[in-house]
C-alpha positions in Angstrom: 66.7 23.1 -93.1 70.1 21.3 -93.5 70.4 18.8 -96.3 71.0 15.3 -95.2 73.1 12.8 -97.1 71.5 9.7 -98.5 73.3 7.6 -95.8 72.0 9.8 -93.1 68.5 9.7 -94.5 68.6 6.0 -94.7 69.8 5.6 -91.1 67.1 7.9 -89.9 64.5 5.9 -91.8 65.8 2.7 -90.5 65.5 4.0 -86.9 62.0 5.1 -87.5 60.9 1.8 -89.1 62.8 -0.5 -86.7 60.6 -2.8 -84.7 60.4 -2.1 -81.0 62.6 -4.2 -78.8 61.0 -7.5 -77.7 59.2 -7.4 -74.3 60.8 -9.3 -71.5 59.7 -12.8 -72.0 58.4 -14.9 -69.1 60.2 -18.1 -68.7 57.8 -21.0 -69.2 57.2 -23.3 -66.3 59.3 -26.5 -66.4 57.5 -29.3 -68.0 56.5 -32.1 -65.7 56.8 -35.8 -66.4 53.5 -37.3 -67.6 53.5 -39.6 -64.6 53.4 -36.5 -62.4 50.5 -34.9 -64.2 46.8 -35.4 -64.5 44.5 -34.5 -67.4 41.9 -31.8 -67.0 39.3 -32.3 -69.7 37.0 -29.3 -70.0 35.0 -27.7 -72.8 35.5 -24.1 -74.1 33.8 -22.3 -76.9 35.4 -22.7 -80.4 36.4 -19.1 -80.5 38.4 -19.4 -77.3 40.1 -22.6 -78.6 41.0 -20.8 -81.9 42.4 -17.8 -80.0 44.5 -20.1 -77.8 45.9 -21.8 -80.9 46.7 -18.5 -82.5 48.4 -17.1 -79.4 50.5 -20.3 -79.1 51.7 -19.9 -82.6 52.4 -16.2 -82.3 54.4 -16.7 -79.0 56.0 -19.9 -80.2 54.9 -21.8 -77.1 52.8 -24.9 -76.7 49.1 -24.5 -75.8 49.7 -26.5 -72.7 52.3 -24.0 -71.4 49.8 -21.1 -71.9 47.0 -23.0 -70.2 49.3 -23.7 -67.2 50.3 -20.0 -67.1 46.6 -19.1 -67.1 45.9 -21.5 -64.2 48.8 -20.0 -62.2 47.4 -16.5 -62.8 44.0 -17.7 -61.6 45.5 -19.2 -58.4 47.5 -16.0 -57.8 44.3 -13.9 -58.3 42.6 -15.8 -55.5 45.6 -15.8 -53.2 46.6 -19.4 -53.7 50.0 -20.9 -54.3 51.0 -21.0 -58.0 51.5 -24.8 -58.4 50.2 -25.7 -61.8 
């Protein structure tokens, strides 16, 4: 086995430990003016609420954007136009 220099070893270690490249981010839907939106009050269990808050923090996106994305995925699943 060939000896590696300290620099080569460091470079190989850096490659091995480097984080994976970020996944392609989806562009959030443009925010609508409040006058163009309506509120949808609904209840979810506390664990779902907590998970949504954590996801929003991890992704650096508002909870409302994630909820709108979820609505659009639901519409798409049922063959409807994604309009949320």
